[in-house]
C-alpha positions as CSV (number, residue, x, y, z in Angstrom):
1,X,56.3,-16.6,18.0
2,X,57.0,-16.2,14.4
3,X,55.3,-13.3,12.5
4,X,55.6,-14.5,8.9
5,X,52.5,-16.0,7.2
6,X,51.5,-17.4,3.8
7,X,47.9,-17.9,2.7
8,X,47.2,-20.6,0.1
9,X,44.0,-21.9,-1.6
10,X,43.2,-25.5,-1.0
11,X,44.4,-26.5,-4.4
12,X,47.7,-24.5,-4.0
13,X,48.2,-26.4,-0.7
14,X,47.5,-29.7,-2.3
15,X,50.1,-29.0,-5.0
16,X,52.6,-27.8,-2.4
17,X,52.3,-31.1,-0.4
18,X,52.9,-33.1,-3.6
19,X,55.9,-31.0,-4.8
20,X,57.5,-30.1,-1.4
21,X,57.6,-26.4,-2.5
22,X,55.1,-23.7,-1.7
23,X,54.4,-21.6,-4.7
24,X,51.4,-19.8,-6.3
25,X,50.7,-18.5,-9.8
26,X,51.0,-14.9,-8.4
27,X,54.3,-15.7,-6.8
28,X,55.6,-17.2,-10.1
29,X,54.3,-14.2,-12.0
30,X,55.9,-11.6,-9.7
31,X,59.2,-13.5,-9.3
32,X,59.1,-13.7,-5.5
33,X,57.1,-15.3,-2.7
34,X,54.5,-13.0,-1.1
35,X,54.1,-13.1,2.7
36,X,52.1,-11.1,5.3
37,X,52.8,-10.2,8.9
38,X,50.1,-10.8,11.5
39,X,49.0,-7.1,11.2
40,X,48.6,-7.5,7.4
41,X,46.7,-10.8,7.4
42,X,43.1,-9.6,7.7
43,X,43.4,-7.3,4.7
44,X,45.3,-9.9,2.7
45,X,42.5,-12.4,3.3
46,X,39.8,-9.8,2.4
47,X,41.5,-8.6,-0.8
48,X,42.8,-11.8,-2.3
49,X,40.7,-14.7,-0.9
50,X,37.1,-13.3,-1.0
51,X,35.8,-16.1,-3.3
52,X,37.3,-19.0,-1.3
53,X,35.2,-20.8,1.3
54,X,38.4,-22.0,3.0
55,X,42.1,-21.4,2.8
56,X,45.3,-22.7,4.4
57,X,47.2,-20.3,6.7
58,X,50.9,-21.2,7.1
59,X,53.1,-19.8,9.7
60,X,56.7,-19.8,8.4
61,X,59.8,-20.1,10.4
62,X,62.1,-17.4,9.0
63,X,65.2,-19.1,10.3
64,X,64.5,-22.1,8.0
65,X,64.6,-19.9,4.9
66,X,67.6,-20.3,2.6
67,X,67.7,-16.6,1.7
68,X,66.9,-13.5,3.7
69,X,63.6,-11.7,3.4
70,X,63.3,-8.4,1.5
71,X,60.8,-5.9,2.9
72,X,59.3,-3.8,0.1
73,X,56.6,-1.2,-0.2
74,X,53.3,-2.6,-1.5
75,X,51.9,-1.6,-4.8
76,X,48.4,-0.5,-5.4
77,X,45.9,-0.6,-2.6
78,X,48.2,-1.6,0.3
79,X,50.5,0.5,2.5
80,X,53.6,-0.4,4.4
81,X,56.4,-2.9,3.7
82,X,55.7,-6.5,3.0
83,X,58.1,-9.5,3.4
84,X,59.1,-11.1,0.1
85,X,61.4,-14.1,-0.6
86,X,63.4,-14.2,-3.8
87,X,64.0,-17.9,-3.5
88,X,62.1,-21.2,-3.3
89,X,60.0,-21.9,-0.2
90,X,60.0,-25.4,1.1
91,X,57.2,-27.0,3.1
92,X,60.0,-27.7,5.7
93,X,59.8,-24.0,6.5
94,X,56.3,-24.3,8.0
95,X,56.1,-24.0,11.8
96,X,52.2,-24.2,12.0
97,X,49.3,-24.7,9.7
98,X,45.6,-23.9,10.0
99,X,42.6,-24.4,7.8
100,X,40.5,-21.2,7.9
101,X,36.8,-21.4,7.0
102,X,34.8,-18.5,5.7
103,X,33.5,-16.7,8.8
104,X,35.1,-13.5,7.7
105,X,38.2,-15.8,7.9
106,X,38.7,-15.9,11.7
107,X,42.4,-15.8,12.5
108,X,43.8,-18.3,15.0
109,X,43.9,-17.2,18.6
110,X,47.7,-17.4,18.7
111,X,47.9,-14.9,15.8
112,X,45.4,-12.5,17.4
113,X,47.3,-12.6,20.7
114,X,50.5,-11.9,19.0
115,X,49.0,-8.8,17.3
116,X,47.7,-7.5,20.7
117,X,51.1,-8.1,22.3
118,X,52.8,-5.9,19.7
119,X,50.7,-2.8,20.4
C-alpha cells in the first residue's frame, strides 16, 4: 500500500480534474505540494479542513511522481517530517480517491489498517 496522501476541498478537486494538475493556493504560496502520511492525516484534517463538510482524499503513487519527495520538518503546530514535492502533481499520480464526509472525517478502512500494521 502507498502511504502518501493529499487532501483537497471539493472546489480544488473540481479544478484539478479540469486542469489535470493537483494544486492548491497553499501549495502555490509555499512553492511545493503538501502531502501527509497515514499517521499525519487525522491532524491534517482537523487543522486545515474543519470548515469543510466534505473533502477529497487522494492516495498518491510515489513511483508516478516526476521528482523525488523531500521530507522536511513541519513549521508551527506540527511535529515530524512531512513529504513535499517541488514539482507539478498530475492527476495521473492518483492510485485511489475517496470522498470524506464530516463525521470527524472518518478515514477509509484501508488507511486505518495500514496505520495499525506499521505499529
